[in-house]
C-alpha positions as CSV (number, residue, x, y, z in Angstrom):
1,M,-37.8,-34.1,10.2
2,K,-37.7,-35.9,6.9
3,R,-35.2,-35.0,4.2
4,E,-38.1,-33.8,1.9
5,D,-39.3,-31.4,4.6
6,I,-35.8,-30.0,5.0
7,E,-35.5,-29.4,1.2
8,I,-38.8,-27.6,1.3
9,L,-37.6,-25.3,4.1
10,R,-34.4,-24.6,2.2
11,Q,-36.5,-23.3,-0.7
12,E,-39.0,-21.4,1.4
13,V,-36.7,-19.5,3.7
14,S,-33.9,-17.3,2.3
15,C,-30.6,-16.4,3.9
16,S,-31.8,-12.8,3.7
17,A,-34.7,-13.5,6.1
18,V,-32.2,-15.0,8.6
19,L,-29.9,-12.1,8.4
20,E,-32.6,-9.4,8.7
21,T,-34.1,-11.0,11.8
22,A,-30.5,-11.2,13.2
23,G,-30.1,-7.4,12.8
24,F,-28.2,-7.3,9.6
25,A,-28.9,-4.7,6.8
26,I,-28.0,-4.5,3.2
27,D,-25.0,-2.4,2.1
28,L,-26.4,-1.2,-1.2
29,K,-23.3,0.6,-2.3
30,E,-21.2,-2.6,-2.2
31,S,-23.8,-5.1,-3.3
32,T,-24.4,-6.5,-6.8
33,K,-27.4,-8.4,-8.3
34,R,-25.6,-11.7,-7.7
35,A,-23.9,-10.9,-4.4
36,V,-25.7,-8.9,-1.7
37,K,-23.6,-7.6,1.1
38,Y,-25.2,-7.6,4.6
39,R,-23.6,-5.8,7.6
40,R,-24.1,-5.8,11.4
41,T,-21.6,-3.5,13.0
42,G,-18.2,-5.0,12.0
43,E,-19.7,-8.3,10.7
44,I,-20.2,-9.0,7.0
45,V,-22.1,-11.8,5.2
46,I,-22.5,-12.0,1.5
47,V,-25.7,-13.6,0.2
48,T,-25.5,-15.5,-3.2
49,H,-27.6,-17.8,-5.4
50,E,-30.7,-15.6,-5.1
51,G,-30.8,-15.9,-1.3
52,R,-30.0,-19.6,-1.1
53,G,-26.3,-19.4,-0.3
54,W,-23.9,-17.2,1.7
55,F,-20.3,-16.8,2.7
56,D,-18.2,-14.8,5.2
57,P,-15.7,-12.7,3.2
58,L,-13.5,-12.4,6.4
59,G,-13.3,-16.1,7.0
60,D,-13.9,-19.5,5.5
61,D,-17.5,-20.1,6.5
62,K,-20.2,-20.6,3.9
63,G,-23.2,-22.7,3.1
64,D,-27.0,-22.7,3.0
65,V,-29.7,-21.2,5.2
66,F,-29.3,-23.9,7.9
67,S,-25.6,-23.5,8.2
68,L,-26.1,-19.7,8.4
69,V,-28.3,-20.1,11.5
70,V,-25.8,-22.5,13.0
71,Y,-23.0,-20.0,12.3
72,L,-24.8,-17.0,13.7
73,D,-26.5,-18.5,16.7
74,H,-23.9,-21.2,17.6
75,V,-26.5,-24.0,17.8
76,G,-26.6,-27.5,16.5
77,F,-28.1,-28.5,13.2
78,P,-31.4,-29.9,14.7
79,E,-32.0,-26.6,16.6
80,G,-31.0,-24.7,13.4
81,I,-33.8,-26.5,11.5
82,Q,-36.4,-25.4,14.1
83,R,-35.2,-21.8,13.8
84,V,-35.4,-21.8,10.1
85,A,-38.9,-23.4,10.2
86,A,-40.0,-20.5,12.4
87,L,-39.2,-18.1,9.6
88,V,-41.5,-19.7,7.0
89,G,-43.6,-16.9,5.5
90,F,-41.3,-14.1,6.7
91,E,-40.7,-11.6,3.9
92,P,-37.4,-9.5,4.2
93,S,-38.0,-5.8,4.0
94,A,-34.5,-5.1,2.5
95,T,-33.4,-2.9,5.4
96,V,-30.6,-0.6,4.1
97,W,-27.4,-0.3,6.1
98,R,-26.1,3.3,6.5
99,Q,-22.6,4.4,7.4
100,P,-22.7,5.8,11.0
101,S,-21.7,9.4,11.1
102,R,-18.5,10.4,12.9
103,E,-20.5,12.3,15.5
104,L,-22.6,9.2,16.3
105,S,-19.5,7.0,16.4
106,R,-17.9,9.3,19.0
107,D,-21.0,9.0,21.2
108,I,-20.8,5.2,21.4
109,S,-19.0,4.3,24.6
110,L,-16.1,1.9,24.8
111,T,-18.3,-0.6,26.6
112,E,-20.9,-0.5,23.9
113,R,-18.3,-0.9,21.2
114,W,-16.9,-3.9,23.1
115,L,-20.4,-5.5,23.6
116,Q,-21.2,-5.1,19.9
117,R,-18.4,-7.6,19.0
118,R,-18.8,-11.3,19.4
119,R,-16.7,-13.6,21.6
120,P,-14.3,-15.8,19.6
121,W,-15.3,-19.4,19.1
122,P,-13.6,-22.5,17.5
123,G,-13.7,-21.8,13.8
124,S,-14.1,-18.0,14.0
125,A,-11.6,-15.8,12.2
126,G,-10.2,-14.4,15.5
127,W,-9.9,-17.9,17.0
128,K,-8.1,-19.2,13.8
129,Y,-5.7,-16.3,14.0
130,L,-4.8,-17.0,17.7
131,S,-4.7,-20.8,17.4
132,G,-3.2,-21.0,13.9
133,E,-0.8,-18.1,13.5
134,R,0.0,-17.6,17.2
135,N,-0.1,-21.3,18.3
136,L,-2.2,-20.6,21.4
137,P,-3.9,-23.8,22.7
138,A,-7.7,-24.1,23.0
139,I,-7.5,-24.4,26.8
140,V,-6.0,-20.9,27.1
141,L,-8.3,-19.4,24.6
142,R,-11.4,-20.8,26.3
143,A,-10.1,-19.5,29.7
144,A,-9.7,-16.0,28.2
145,V,-13.1,-16.1,26.5
146,S,-14.8,-17.3,29.7
147,Q,-13.4,-14.3,31.5
148,D,-14.7,-12.1,28.7
149,S,-11.2,-10.9,27.9
150,L,-11.4,-11.5,24.1
151,R,-13.6,-10.3,21.3
152,E,-13.7,-10.8,17.5
153,G,-12.1,-7.8,15.8
154,P,-12.5,-6.8,12.1
155,R,-10.8,-8.7,9.3
156,G,-9.7,-11.7,11.3
157,S,-8.3,-9.8,14.2
158,M,-8.9,-10.1,18.0
159,W,-9.5,-7.6,20.7
160,A,-7.9,-8.2,24.2
161,A,-9.6,-6.2,27.0
162,H,-7.9,-3.7,29.2
163,R,-10.0,-3.0,32.3
164,D,-9.7,-1.1,35.5
165,L,-9.7,-3.0,38.8
166,S,-13.5,-2.7,39.1
167,G,-13.8,-4.5,35.7
168,Q,-14.8,-1.5,33.6
169,I,-13.7,-1.7,30.0
170,L,-11.2,1.1,29.3
171,G,-9.8,-0.1,25.9
172,W,-8.4,-3.1,24.1
173,E,-5.3,-4.3,22.3
174,A,-6.1,-5.1,18.6
175,R,-3.9,-7.7,17.0
176,G,-4.4,-9.4,13.6
177,P,-2.8,-10.6,10.5
178,E,-2.9,-7.1,9.0
179,W,-2.3,-4.6,11.8
180,R,-1.8,-4.0,15.5
181,G,-3.0,-1.1,17.6
182,F,-5.1,0.0,20.5
183,A,-8.7,1.1,20.8
184,T,-9.3,4.6,19.6
185,G,-10.1,6.8,22.6
186,G,-9.2,4.0,25.0
187,T,-6.8,4.0,28.0
188,K,-4.1,1.4,28.5
189,T,-4.3,-0.3,31.9
190,L,-3.9,-4.1,32.1
191,F,-5.1,-7.1,30.2
192,S,-5.4,-10.0,32.6
193,L,-5.9,-13.8,32.5
194,G,-6.2,-16.0,35.5
195,P,-7.5,-15.8,39.1
196,P,-8.2,-12.1,40.0
197,N,-6.7,-12.8,43.5
198,G,-3.6,-14.5,42.2
199,Q,-0.5,-13.5,44.2
200,R,2.1,-14.3,41.5
201,M,1.6,-11.7,38.7
202,C,3.5,-12.1,35.5
203,V,3.7,-8.8,33.5
204,T,4.2,-9.0,29.8
205,E,4.1,-6.4,27.0
206,A,1.3,-7.9,24.9
207,A,-1.8,-9.9,25.6
208,I,-0.7,-12.6,23.1
209,D,2.6,-12.9,25.2
210,A,0.6,-13.1,28.4
211,M,-1.5,-16.0,26.9
212,S,1.6,-17.6,25.5
213,L,3.3,-17.6,28.9
214,A,0.1,-19.1,30.4
215,A,0.3,-21.8,27.8
216,I,4.0,-22.6,28.4
217,E,3.4,-22.7,32.2
218,G,0.1,-24.7,31.9
219,M,-1.9,-21.9,33.5
220,R,0.1,-22.1,36.7
221,E,-2.0,-22.1,39.8
222,G,-2.2,-18.8,41.7
223,T,-0.8,-16.9,38.7
224,L,-2.4,-13.8,37.1
225,Y,-1.0,-13.2,33.6
226,L,-1.0,-9.5,32.7
227,S,-0.1,-7.3,29.7
228,T,0.6,-3.6,29.6
229,G,-0.2,-3.4,25.9
230,G,3.3,-2.2,25.1
231,G,2.9,1.0,27.1
232,W,3.3,2.4,30.6
233,S,0.5,4.8,31.2
234,P,-0.2,6.4,34.7
235,A,-3.3,4.1,34.8
236,T,-1.0,1.0,34.2
237,E,1.4,2.0,36.9
238,S,-1.4,2.7,39.4
239,A,-3.0,-0.7,38.7
240,L,0.3,-2.5,39.1
241,R,1.0,-0.6,42.4
242,I,-2.3,-1.6,43.8
243,L,-1.7,-5.2,42.8
244,G,1.8,-5.1,44.3
245,E,0.4,-4.0,47.7
246,R,-1.5,-7.3,48.1
247,S,-0.4,-9.6,50.9
248,A,2.4,-12.0,49.7
249,A,2.3,-10.4,46.2
250,M,5.1,-11.3,43.7
251,L,5.6,-9.1,40.6
252,V,7.3,-11.1,37.8
253,A,8.8,-9.0,35.0
254,A,8.1,-11.4,32.1
255,T,8.8,-8.7,29.5
256,D,10.6,-9.2,26.2
257,A,14.3,-10.3,25.9
258,N,15.4,-7.0,24.4
259,S,16.4,-3.5,25.5
260,Q,12.8,-2.3,25.8
261,G,11.9,-5.4,27.8
262,E,14.8,-4.7,30.2
263,A,13.7,-1.1,30.7
264,F,10.2,-2.3,31.6
265,A,11.6,-4.9,34.0
266,Q,13.6,-2.2,35.8
267,R,10.4,-0.1,36.1
268,L,8.6,-3.1,37.6
269,R,11.5,-3.6,40.0
270,A,11.4,-0.1,41.3
271,L,7.6,-0.3,41.6
272,A,7.9,-3.6,43.5
273,E,10.4,-2.1,45.9
274,D,8.1,0.9,46.5
275,A,5.1,-1.3,47.1
276,G,7.0,-3.6,49.4
277,C,6.4,-6.8,47.4
278,G,8.5,-9.5,45.9
279,W,10.0,-9.2,42.4
280,Q,11.5,-11.5,39.8
281,R,12.8,-11.3,36.3
282,L,11.6,-14.0,33.9
283,R,13.2,-13.7,30.5
284,P,11.7,-15.6,27.5
285,P,14.2,-18.0,25.7
286,A,13.3,-16.2,22.5
287,E,12.5,-12.5,21.6
288,D,9.1,-12.8,23.3
289,W,6.9,-15.5,24.8
290,N,4.9,-16.1,21.7
291,E,8.1,-16.8,19.8
292,A,9.1,-19.1,22.6
293,L,5.7,-20.9,22.4
294,K,6.1,-21.4,18.6
295,Q,9.6,-22.8,19.1
296,K,8.4,-25.2,21.7
297,E,5.6,-26.4,19.4
298,E,8.1,-26.8,16.5
299,E,10.4,-28.9,18.8
300,R,7.5,-31.0,19.8
301,R,6.5,-31.7,16.2
302,S,10.1,-32.6,15.3
303,R,10.3,-35.0,18.2
304,T,6.9,-36.6,17.2
305,K,8.0,-36.9,13.6
306,G,11.3,-38.4,14.7
307,V,9.6,-41.0,16.9
308,A,7.1,-41.9,14.1
309,D,10.0,-42.4,11.6
310,V,11.9,-44.9,13.9
311,P,10.7,-48.5,13.7
312,H,10.3,-50.4,17.0
313,P,11.5,-54.0,16.7
314,Q,9.9,-55.0,19.9
315,R,7.2,-53.8,22.3
316,P,8.6,-51.1,24.7
317,R,8.9,-52.0,28.3
318,Q,6.2,-50.3,30.4
319,G,7.3,-48.3,33.5
320,R,6.1,-45.5,35.7
321,L,5.3,-42.3,33.9
322,R,7.2,-39.3,35.2
323,P,4.9,-36.3,35.8
324,A,5.5,-33.2,33.6
325,L,7.5,-30.5,35.4
326,P,6.1,-27.1,35.7
327,A,7.7,-24.3,33.7
328,L,10.5,-22.9,35.9
329,D,12.2,-19.5,36.0
330,P,15.4,-19.5,34.0
331,A,18.5,-20.2,36.1
332,A,19.8,-16.7,35.4
333,C,16.7,-14.9,36.6
334,D,16.9,-12.1,39.1
335,A,14.8,-12.2,42.2
336,G,14.2,-9.9,45.0
337,G,11.8,-8.6,47.6
338,A,11.1,-5.7,49.8
339,G,14.4,-6.2,51.5
340,G,16.5,-5.9,48.4
341,V,17.3,-7.6,45.2
342,T,19.5,-10.7,44.8
343,K,20.6,-12.7,41.8
344,D,20.5,-16.5,41.6
């Protein structure tokens, strides 16, 4: 399409038309003549410049009508042009958004609330929080998204799913720059990342710690990374007991390196002995696994900076590359099985 045709489309199709066809509605109470607020469940887009511009008040995204389609539909620019062209002649009806009543909100199931949120993607507010503030690598985030374990929460936060063993959503951990909590009306069971039939099961206290340990270990083969969400509900214990009864199962207490973490570890030890499975204690080298991941990244950056600052007078001699070692349990870890507990 010629540049002139693109400019014509930009003038003929407003951002309001794109938003209305995508299910957004105007929040009259919080709109002004120059900035019209559109809502779709927890998502917000502000339309400016008389419908020709927009921005996301919860993130850094902004632009014109074409970038809005790319942002909402996750398509490339050429496909975005075609979708904008399909809206030529569409007149927005100025659908008004209304605050859902408390009675209606209580009727919405946890599954419906989960499905109303979008999955994180590179550049989304939740993705930026996890990759930027929490240092989680893209490979781990993509794995969690592919298993439908993450959703975008409000105000730059993320939701991490807790499911029963059949896969039914029972709640989610909510973590963000401004707050932390658990889904209202939800039940804590287990957040999981990795192969559902994994025999080595690392139990942490938070989904971010589970993903951090997965990053440190390089998504170790045969390992299922779990989180109790900081609690120990009957549903959590029941799920762990069922997992521990698997053939050749190994429960790894990867809880925090503090008094609460030790208390959780002892509960896991007792549960493992009752279930007749193996048990290990894996302590993070910092307060928790996310702090350990951040420290590891900081050390890597320091080494990289140090190498870059040192001049090389001659070409380095080439030799065989030594493969990276997998993350190992600390030398002081405790280990045990159905026959008893030993210490290394």
